[in-house]
C-alpha positions, 0 to 999 in steps of 0.5 A: 500500500502506498502512503496515501492509501494507508493514510486514507484507511486510517482516516476511515478507521478514525471516523468510525471510532469517532462515530462510535464514541458519539453513540456511546456518549449518547447512550450514557446520557440516555442512561443518566436520564433513565436514572434520574427518572427512576430516582424521581419515581422512587422518591414519589412512590411510583414503583411501576417506573423502576422496572422499565427504567432498569430495563432501558438502562440495561439495554443502554449498557448492552448497546455500549458494550457492543459498540466498544467491542466494535472499536476494539476489533480492528486492534485485533486484526478484524471485525 
């Protein structure tokens, strides 16, 4: 590969890493919002909101783990 091709490939990889980082940040913000809703519902005595908030938080966690796995895959040599 030429130097330009290597630079273009690295640029594409960095763009995908940045996109994954933004998605993880958005998932963390959503998870924080779910935590605030759950705590507010708990303080108000609304027990019904705790289950869906915990499920949504778990889904955010799983999504973040999947995205982080995607980012670490190129370092291992494949996706």
